[in-house]
N, C-alpha and C positions, 0 to 999 in steps of 0.2 A: 541789559533790555530789557525792554515792557512790553506785556501783552496789550490790545485793543490799539485798535487807531482810530485818531479822532477824523470825523470830517467835520472839516471847518464850514460850521454855517454861521460864523461869529459869537455872540456871546451865549457859552449855554450850550455848544455847539455837541450832537451825538455822536456816538464812538460807534465802530462798526467791531462786533465780536474777532479777532483774527488772536493769533500764537507766534509772538513772533520770533521767527527760522534764528536769521541774524542782519547785522546791521540792514535797517532798507531794505529788508524781504518780511514778510507779514505771511501768513497764510489761514485763508477765511476759514472760520467753524463754520458745517455745515449739521445741522440740524435733520436729521432724518425721521421722517411720521407716519403713521400709517398708509404708504402707499406704493407704491411700483415704479419702476423706472427700464427702457424698454429701450436694450441694445438693438445694433441694428452689425449686420456685417460690415468689414474691413479689416486691416492690418494689426494687430493685435501690441504692434509697442508701437500705435502709431499715437496714440492718449491712452491714459489710466486712469480709471476713479476710484480714490484713496476715501471712503468714508471713514472717518475715526469718532469714537464715539465718547461721549464725555467719562472721566473719573468716576462719577458718580451719577448716574442714572434718575434722573428726579421719577414720580409716583407715577405721571400721565406713563414716559418711556416706559418704563417695569413692565407697568400691567397691559401695554400691547407690543409685545416685543415685534421686532423686524424679523418676518418669514420670507427663507428661500427656495423659492419655488421655481415651478418650471410646466408649461400646459403640455398635458396629457397628449400620449398621441399611439393609433392603433398601427401608425405607418412605420415602415422600416427610414431607422432615420439614414443619413446620407453620410458617408466617412469625407473627409476629407483631401480632396487631389493633388494639395500642396502644400510644400513647407510653409507653415503660418498663414494658415488656413483659420480662420473661425467655425468653430466645432460649439455643438449645445450640449450638454446632460438630456438625457432623456428619460422623459415620466410616464411612464401605464396609466391608463387611465385610471388605477387606486392608487394612483400617485407615488409609487414605487419607482425606486431610482434604480436603473440598469447599471449596471457595472460591471458584467460582462462580455466578451464580442460580438451578440448577437442579439435576436431579439429576442429573447429565453430571461425572465426577469428571475434574480435574486435566490427565487427561492423556488424555482423549476426543478432541483432534485429532489422536494421536501414531497410529498405523499401522502394524504388522506389516511386513512387506519381501513384498507378493506379496497384500494384504488387501485387501479388495473396499471399495470406496467406493458409497453407494447415495445419489441423489440426494434432497431435502429434507431428509432422517436426518441423516448422517455430518458433524460441524463438522470445520474444518477453519482452518488458522489462515489470514488474508488478508497476504501478502506486497508490498511496496511496495518504489518504484526512489526515485532522486532527478534532477530535473532543477535543470544546472548548465549556462548558457547559457557559461562555460567551465571544462570539466570540468576536477576537483582530478587529477593528479599522484600516483598512489599505489604507493608504493617495495616492495621486499621484503619481504615478513611483514607488511605494514599489512593490514586490512581497508577494504571498501567496498561502499555497497550497489550497489545496479543501476542502471545509469546510463537514463535515462528520455527521452524529446525533452518539448518545452512541452504537448501531447495525453496525453500517459503512456505511448506507445508504448514499448514496450523497445528499446533501441539496442544496436545488434551492430556487432561489428568484420568490413568488410566487406575492407581492404586495411590495407599499411601504414598509419598513422595517421591510420586515415579510419575515420569511425562513418557507417551510414546507418541508416535508418530499414527493418526488415527486412519490412516489408509494404510495401516499395517500392523492392526492387533492382530497377536494370534488367540487363536480358542481357547488354545490350551492356559490363558494367561487371567480367561475370564471364570467368575465364580461360579461354582458346578449349577447353582439353580438358572443361569445363565444358558447357558451347554445345554441344557436340558430343552429348551423353549426353541433356541433354534435348529437342534438336531434332531431329524427321524428317528425314533424307539426303534431297535431291535430284537425280536423273540424267540426265545430257545425252550423246547416242552422236552422229555424226554421222559420213561420209565425203565425205574430199573428191578429188576428181581430175586440178582445175583447179588453177591459179594463185591465192591467195587474198592479199588487198589489208585486213588490218582490217576482217576478217570476223568478228561478232557468234559468241562460243560461248554466252555465256550473257549476256543483253543488262540493260541498265541499267534499273531501276525505281524512280523518284524518287530519295529520300534514301537506299533503303538500301543495306547493308552488305551482302556474301556470303565465308563461308570455305569455302575449301575442301579436302577431305580427301582426295581420289585424284586424280591426275590421270594415263590411260592414254594412250599413242601407240600408234601401230602402222605399218605403211609393208609397199603391196604394191607391183608393178609393177617396172618397170627404170627407172625416172625418179626420180635423185638429186634433193637438192635441202635450203633448206634452211630449217628448221619454227621459229618464234617463236612462244609463246603468253604472253599479258600480260594485267592488267589496265590500262583507260587508256578513255580517250575518240574518241581517233585513233590516226594514225598511230604506229608504232611508234616511237620514239627514243631510241636506245642512248645510257645512263647517266641516260633521265629516267623513259621509262614503266617500271612497275614488272613487272618478267620473273620469268616459272614456270618455263617454259623458253626454250631457245637452243641447236638443236644441228643440225648435216647428217646425212641420212639418204643413204645408197647403195645400196636393192634391187638387191633381182638373181633371177635366175630360179633362185638354190638359195638364198636369205640373204634373211631380211625382218624388218629391224630395228627396236626401240623399246626406250621407257621405259616406267616407272611410277614414280611417285613420291606418295609418301602412303603409310602402311595404312588410308586409308577408314575408320578408329576415331577419327581427333583429326584439327581442321585443321591443316596448317603453314600457310597463308599465308591472308590477310585484305582485301581489296579497301576502297579508300577509299567515302566515300559517292559513290555516283551515279556510280560506274567500269563497265564493261562487261569480261568477259572475250573477249579477243579471238584470232588469228589469222591471221598472214600466213606465207606461202611465196614460196622465190626461184622458185618452178619449176610447172610443172604434176604435182606429186610426189604420190599413191597415197598417202592418211594418213588413219587409223583415228584418232577422238579421243573420248575419253569423261573426262566430270567426272562426279564427286561432290563436292555443294555443300549449302550450308546458308546460305539467304536468309533478314535480321534488317534 
C-alpha cells in the first residue's frame, strides 16, 4: 500500500494527501484550521464526521489549538422526544457545561462565604460517614470518612481512646470543670454551737453524687476544738473516710480563725455514690459552715 493519491495532470502531476486504507480505497486527510463547523439536526447515524489530527502537529496548529464549545444560553434546553433525536450540550453564559439533569450548573452546591441557604430551593451535597465495628487506624497524612455508629449517628471523641455518641453524652463522663459550667450551684449554710458527731451537712440522696466547689468554715466564741468535714455514711475513720477538711480552731475574744477551700467556680472534690457530706467536732465549738455544691 502507498499513501497519497496522484491527480493525473500529465507530466509532473499533483498529489492529493490521503491515507491508503486498503486496495483502491483512500481516506482524504483534512487540516483543521481556526474555524468552526455548525451542525444541523438530523439522525445521528446518517453521517459521521471524523477529524483525524496529524501525528506530529506543526507549530501553527500547536499555537492555536482547536476549541470545542457551544453557545451560551439562559433558556432551559429542550429534551429529546424520541430515540436517536439529536441533542446538544448546554453552556450557560459563563461558559460552564451543564452536566446535571436540570438548569442548575455543576457549581450549584457551592456557596460563597456567608451566603444564604434557601429552604427547598438551594442545593447542597449530602455527606456521609463510615460505620466500622472495629475502626481503622488513620496515620499521619492519611484521609478517612467520618465515623458513625450502626444507626448513622456521628461519633465524636469524648476522652482518650474512646468514642461516644454525641447525643448520649453522660454528664458524669465530663471533666469536673465542664460540669461546673452547665449545672447551677446549690448552697448550704449552718451554724453549730454544740459537739457534732457525723451530722449531715448535705444528706445522701439515692445513688447520686455531688461535687463541692467551695467550703467555707468560720468560728466564734472562745471554745477550741477539732473540726472534721468528710464524705461518708457513718462515723469518721482516719485513713478511710474521704476528708475535705480536718483542723483545730482556737477562737478567742480578739481572733476568730477560719478557712476557705475552693474558688466556687469549679469543683475540687466529688463524693462517692450515696455518700453524705458530714461534720464531726471534738467539742462544743461555735463553727459556721457554708458549702457550695452540685448534685448529679
